[in-house]
C-alpha positions in Angstrom: -65.4 138.3 -75.2 -68.8 139.4 -75.9 -70.7 138.8 -72.6 -74.7 138.4 -72.6 -77.0 141.2 -71.8 -79.9 140.7 -68.8 -83.5 142.7 -69.8 -83.6 144.9 -66.6 -87.0 145.9 -65.0 -87.0 148.3 -61.8 -90.2 147.7 -59.8 -90.9 150.3 -57.4 -93.5 149.6 -55.2 -94.5 148.2 -51.1 -93.5 145.1 -50.0 -96.1 142.3 -48.9 -95.1 140.1 -46.3 -97.6 137.8 -47.2 -95.5 137.1 -50.6 -98.5 137.6 -53.1 -98.3 141.1 -54.3 -96.0 144.4 -54.1 -92.7 143.9 -54.6 -92.4 139.6 -53.9 -94.8 139.6 -56.8 -93.0 141.7 -59.0 -90.0 140.1 -58.5 -91.4 136.9 -59.4 -92.9 138.0 -62.1 -90.3 139.8 -63.7 -87.9 136.9 -63.3 -90.7 134.3 -64.5 -91.1 136.4 -67.6 -87.0 136.3 -68.2 -85.7 139.7 -67.3 -83.4 140.6 -64.2 -85.7 142.5 -61.2 -84.5 145.3 -59.4 -86.3 146.8 -56.9 -87.1 150.4 -54.8 -89.2 149.6 -52.0 -91.6 152.6 -50.9 -93.6 151.3 -48.0 -93.6 147.7 -46.0 -96.4 146.4 -44.9 -98.0 144.1 -42.4 -100.3 141.7 -44.2 -101.2 138.6 -45.2 -104.3 136.5 -47.1 -106.5 138.5 -44.7 -105.9 141.9 -45.5 -103.5 144.7 -44.5 -102.9 145.5 -40.9 -100.4 148.4 -41.0 -98.5 150.0 -43.3 -94.6 151.7 -42.2 -93.4 154.5 -45.0 -90.1 154.6 -46.2 -88.3 157.5 -45.7 -88.7 159.8 -49.1 -84.8 160.1 -49.2 -84.5 156.7 -49.0 -86.8 156.0 -51.8 -85.1 158.2 -54.3 -81.7 157.2 -53.3 -82.5 153.3 -54.3 -83.9 154.5 -57.4 -80.7 156.8 -58.4 -78.5 153.6 -57.0 -80.4 151.1 -59.0 -80.3 153.1 -62.2 -77.2 155.3 -62.3 -75.3 151.6 -62.1 -77.4 148.5 -63.6 -79.7 150.6 -65.5 -83.2 149.6 -66.5 -85.0 148.7 -70.0 -88.5 148.9 -68.3 -89.7 150.2 -65.0 -93.1 149.1 -63.1 -95.0 151.6 -60.3 -96.8 150.4 -57.6 -97.9 151.2 -54.4 -97.3 155.3 -53.4 -98.8 156.1 -50.4 -98.3 160.0 -50.2 -97.9 163.4 -52.4 -94.3 163.4 -51.3 -93.6 160.0 -52.5 -95.2 160.4 -56.0 -93.2 163.5 -56.4 -89.8 161.9 -55.2 -90.4 159.0 -57.7 -91.0 161.2 -60.5 -88.2 163.3 -60.0 -86.0 160.3 -60.0 -87.3 158.5 -63.0 -86.9 162.3 -65.0 -83.5 162.3 -63.6 -82.3 159.1 -64.9 -84.2 159.2 -67.9 -86.2 155.7 -67.2 -88.3 154.7 -70.1 -90.9 152.2 -70.5 -92.6 153.3 -67.5 -95.9 150.9 -66.3 -97.8 152.6 -63.6 -100.4 150.3 -61.8 -102.4 152.9 -59.5 -102.5 151.0 -56.6 -105.3 152.7 -54.1 -107.2 149.8 -52.5 -106.1 146.6 -51.5 -108.1 143.1 -52.5 -109.3 143.0 -49.2 -110.4 146.8 -49.1 -107.6 148.3 -47.1 -107.0 151.7 -48.4 -103.1 152.3 -49.5 -103.1 155.9 -50.9 -103.7 159.3 -49.1 -106.7 161.5 -50.4 -104.0 163.9 -51.4 -101.6 161.5 -53.0 -104.6 160.6 -55.7 -104.6 164.2 -57.8 -100.8 164.0 -57.7 -100.8 160.6 -59.4 -102.9 161.8 -61.7 -101.5 165.3 -62.7 -97.6 164.7 -61.8 -96.7 161.0 -62.8 -99.5 159.6 -64.9 -98.6 161.7 -67.8 -94.9 160.5 -67.5 -96.0 157.0 -67.9 -96.1 155.3 -71.2 -99.1 153.3 -69.9 -101.4 153.0 -66.8 -103.2 149.8 -65.5 -106.2 150.6 -63.2 -108.8 148.0 -62.5 -112.7 149.1 -62.7 -113.0 151.0 -59.0 -109.2 152.6 -59.9 -110.1 153.9 -63.2 -113.5 155.6 -61.7 -111.5 157.6 -59.1 -108.7 158.6 -62.1 -112.2 159.5 -64.3 -113.9 161.9 -61.1 -110.5 163.4 -60.2 -109.8 164.6 -63.9 -113.7 165.5 -64.9 -115.0 166.6 -61.6 -118.1 164.0 -62.1 -118.2 162.2 -58.7 -121.1 160.4 -59.2 -119.2 158.4 -62.1 -119.6 154.6 -62.4 -118.2 151.8 -64.9 -121.0 148.9 -64.7 -121.2 147.1 -68.3 -118.2 145.5 -70.6 -119.4 147.5 -73.4 -118.6 150.9 -71.6 -114.7 150.2 -71.1 -113.7 151.3 -74.4 -114.6 154.9 -74.0 -113.8 154.7 -70.4 -110.2 153.8 -71.6 -110.2 156.7 -73.9 -111.5 159.1 -71.5 -108.7 158.0 -69.0 -106.0 158.6 -71.9 -107.4 162.0 -72.3 -107.6 163.8 -68.5 -104.4 161.7 -67.8 -102.1 163.4 -70.2 -102.3 160.9 -73.3 -101.1 157.9 -71.5 -102.0 154.4 -73.0 -104.3 152.7 -70.7 -104.9 148.9 -69.7 -108.5 149.0 -68.4 -108.6 145.8 -66.3 -112.5 144.3 -66.6 -112.4 141.7 -63.2 -114.5 143.7 -61.2 -117.7 143.4 -63.7 -119.8 140.6 -63.4 -120.0 138.9 -66.9 -118.7 135.5 -67.4 -115.7 136.4 -70.0 -113.4 139.0 -68.2 -112.4 141.5 -71.5 -110.0 143.9 -70.9 -109.3 146.8 -72.7 -106.1 148.1 -74.4 -106.0 151.5 -75.1 -102.6 152.3 -77.4 -102.5 156.6 -77.3 -99.9 156.5 -80.3 -102.8 155.1 -82.8 -106.0 155.4 -80.8 -106.8 152.0 -81.2 -108.6 149.6 -79.0 -108.1 146.4 -78.3 -109.7 143.6 -76.8 -108.3 140.8 -74.5 -110.7 138.4 -73.7 -110.5 135.4 -71.2 -112.8 133.1 -69.5 -113.3 134.5 -65.5 -111.8 131.5 -63.2 -113.9 131.0 -60.3 -111.4 131.4 -57.3 -110.2 133.6 -54.3 -106.6 133.2 -55.2 -106.7 136.8 -57.1 -104.5 138.8 -54.5 -102.0 140.4 -56.1 -103.1 139.9 -59.7 -103.0 143.7 -60.5 -99.7 143.9 -59.3 -98.5 140.6 -61.4 -100.0 142.1 -64.5 -98.3 145.6 -64.7 -94.9 143.6 -63.5 -95.8 141.3 -66.6 -96.4 144.6 -69.0 -93.0 146.0 -68.1 -91.4 142.9 -68.7 -92.7 142.7 -72.3 -91.2 146.0 -73.2 -88.4 145.2 -71.5 -87.9 142.4 -73.5 -88.5 144.2 -76.8 -92.4 143.9 -77.5 -94.5 147.0 -78.6 -97.1 148.2 -76.6 -100.2 146.0 -77.9 -97.6 143.2 -77.9 -96.9 143.6 -74.1 -100.7 144.1 -73.1 -101.3 141.0 -74.9 -98.4 139.1 -73.7 -99.4 140.6 -69.8 -102.9 139.4 -70.3 -101.7 135.9 -71.0 -99.3 135.5 -68.1 -102.0 136.5 -65.6 -104.5 134.5 -67.2 -102.2 131.4 -66.7 -100.8 132.5 -63.4 -104.8 132.7 -62.1 -105.9 129.3 -63.5 -102.8 127.7 -62.3 -103.0 128.9 -59.0 -106.8 128.2 -58.5 -105.5 124.7 -57.6 -103.8 125.7 -54.6 -105.0 126.4 -51.1 -102.9 128.8 -49.4 -104.1 131.0 -46.0 -107.4 131.9 -44.9 -108.4 134.9 -47.2 -107.6 136.1 -50.6 -104.5 133.5 -52.0 -101.8 134.7 -54.5 -101.8 133.3 -58.4 -99.1 131.4 -59.1 -96.3 133.7 -60.5 -93.9 130.5 -61.2 -96.2 128.1 -62.9 -94.0 127.3 -66.0 -91.1 125.8 -64.1 -93.0 124.0 -61.3 -93.6 120.6 -62.3 
């Protein structure tokens, strides 16, 4: 008897008690995209729509154990990496993915929450850039994260990205200083009416523009987690890198539009991950 097979995605990230970002957003997104979600939790956060109140790190050996347990038994067609708060965790995740021959790795370099809470220790930033990013297939930074990674790689402490036209070159620079990884650079922090994310495919050297109309809403919590999880899901489904970038952009844009209709919490609400299935 021929059994059906799931397209599997492992998410390695922190837990969000408010449900809008982190592991919770990843699982909702992966399942909504038609894949089977697996998880390895790196930290437990105390947070809601108003912000992050505390972070409780998961021991490194437990993080590595979760990854080993999942990949040695179930396996994964793609991996999404989110919040890694310390250098030790960065190296743990790198080593676990290497020994399990993980593939289709999407790294969201989470550094600061939507509410402004720093989620990564200072020495972890350089470890992320030099030790883990080159092992990934694609990274999905927003503007502030891209500026930090570029400063890390070039030593230019005054680097600022303020214009849409600067993003293609910035994406190429990020790829060069981060070991040749492909880059999906998100433009949401800019002020233009149209949001034009840029995907730089390091395999072909081509830049793809991914435009959408800016949605006026406070419900933007977890957009980065959601987009990177959608990207990993598209890769697990067999899409090429450019196709996966386009699919992830379409998913997050539609989730933002659908989520803008809701009122939840007193701060930055979530996007609507399950918009396709709620009537």
